[in-house]
N, C-alpha and C positions, 0 to 999 in steps of 0.2 A: 618709582624713580628715587624717592627719598630714602628708601631702605636698601635698595640693591644697586651697587655701583655698575654692574653690567647693563642693567636696564637703563640707568642714567646715561651710560656711554653710548648706547644705541639711540635713545630718544632725544638727548640733548641737542645734537646737531639739527634734528628736524625742528625742534622748538626754537632754536636759535635762528633758523632760517625763516620761520614764520613770524616770529615776534616783531621784527622791525617793519614788517609790511602793514601799513595802516589798513584797518578793516574796511574803511571807506573805499580804498583802492580796489577791493575785491568786488564791490557792488556791480560794476559793469560786467565783470566775468561771470558772476552769478546770474545776472540778467540774461546773458547769452546762453548759459547752460539751462537755467530753469524758467526763463521768461519773466515778464513783469508780473509780480504777484507775491504771495506770501512765502512761497518756498525759498525764493532767492533771499528775501529779507531774513527769514528764520535761519538759514544757513550762515549768513554773514554774522548775524547776532551771536549765534552759537560759537563760531570760531573766535570772535572778538572776546567773549567772556571766558571761553574754555581755556585759552592760553593763560590768562591771569589766575584763574582758579587752580589749574594744574601746577603752574610754576610756584605759586605761593604755598600750595599744599606740599609739594615736593621739598621746598625750602624748610617748611615747618617740621616735616618728618625727619629731614636730615639733621636738624639741630636738636633733636631730642637727646638728652644726655645718655650715653651708652650705659652708665651705671644704673639708670632707671630701668632700662630694658633688661639688663642682666639680673637686676634684683627681682623683677617679675618672673623671669625664667627660673631663677633659683627657688622662687617660692612655688613653682609648679605650674605656672601659666602656660597653657597651650597657645597655638598661633591665634586662634579666634579670641581667646581671653586677652592675649597680649595686645591685639589690635583694639578690642573694645574698651579695655580698662586702662591702657597705657598710651599706645600710639595715637589713637583718635583724640582722646582728651588733651594730650600734650600738643598735638598739632592744630587743635581747634582755633586758637587765636589767629594762626596763619591762614587757615581755611576761611575764616570769617573775613579777614583782610582781603583775601582774593575774591570772595563773593561780593564784598562792597565795591571793590575796584571794577570787577566784572559787570556789576549792575550799572554803575555809572557809565562805563564805556558802552555797554549794550544799549542803554537808553539813548546815548548820543548817536549811536549807529542807527537805531530805529528811525530817529528823526532825520538823519542824513540820508538814509535809504529812501525815506518818503519824499525828501526834497528832490532826489535824483530820479527815482523810478517808482512812482506809486500813483494811484488814482483815488486814494483816500488817505486820511490820517492827518495828524497835526502838521507834519512837514509839507505835505501836499497843500494843506490849507494856507500855510504861510507862503509857499511859493506862488500859489494862485493869487493870494491877496497882494503880494508884492508885484506881480505882473500887472495887475489892474489898479495899482496904487491905492489899495484899501489899507492904509497905514494902521488904522485902529485894529483891524483884524490881525495884522502882523504882530502888533504888540500883545493882543489877547493870546495868540498862538505861542509866543515866546514865554509869556507869563505862565500859561498852562503847562508848558514843558517843564518849567522850574517847579511849579506846584506838584505836578505828578512825580517828578524826580524826588522832591522833598518827601512825599508820602511813601514812596518806595524805599527810600533810605531809612525813614523812621520805622517802617515795617520790618526791614532787615535788622535794625538795631534792637527791636523788640524780640525778634527771634533769637538774636545773639544773647540778649540778657536771659532769656528763658533756657536756651541751650547751654549757656556757660554760667549758670547760677553760682557756681563755685568760684568764679573769677572775681567776685566782689561787685559792689554797686558802681554804676557808671553814670 
């Protein structure tokens, strides 16, 4: 999508249609299609994060300076080399931004899906505790959600530092 205007013209309407739909709104539909279980949650989580990653990646690729691409081609880079040494590294900051956003949204969707349609998990634990007025358990669940999200974010930042070592220290 980022390199080819024809692909962008075909896929952009689809992404623009899906983007405003909250992933949480898809949970009941997925439960109807796949039942209460892991498959429905996985599909909703995938959709929620996929949109952010694709749109950020496309944006990152489309903002690569044309001169950079032409210079690589003039130096004899084939399509694979152009992707590996020019396009992918130049788009990496946008890809990582999409992954960070997708991770945060996915984690929120996981918990929301467990609140709505699950028989286990943190969301289910919180919902069950709230139903029976076990307030301490609700707080423990909410704090655990934050702590797990923090560790996932820190892990992704560590991956980013390793993958983008050339970008400087953060």
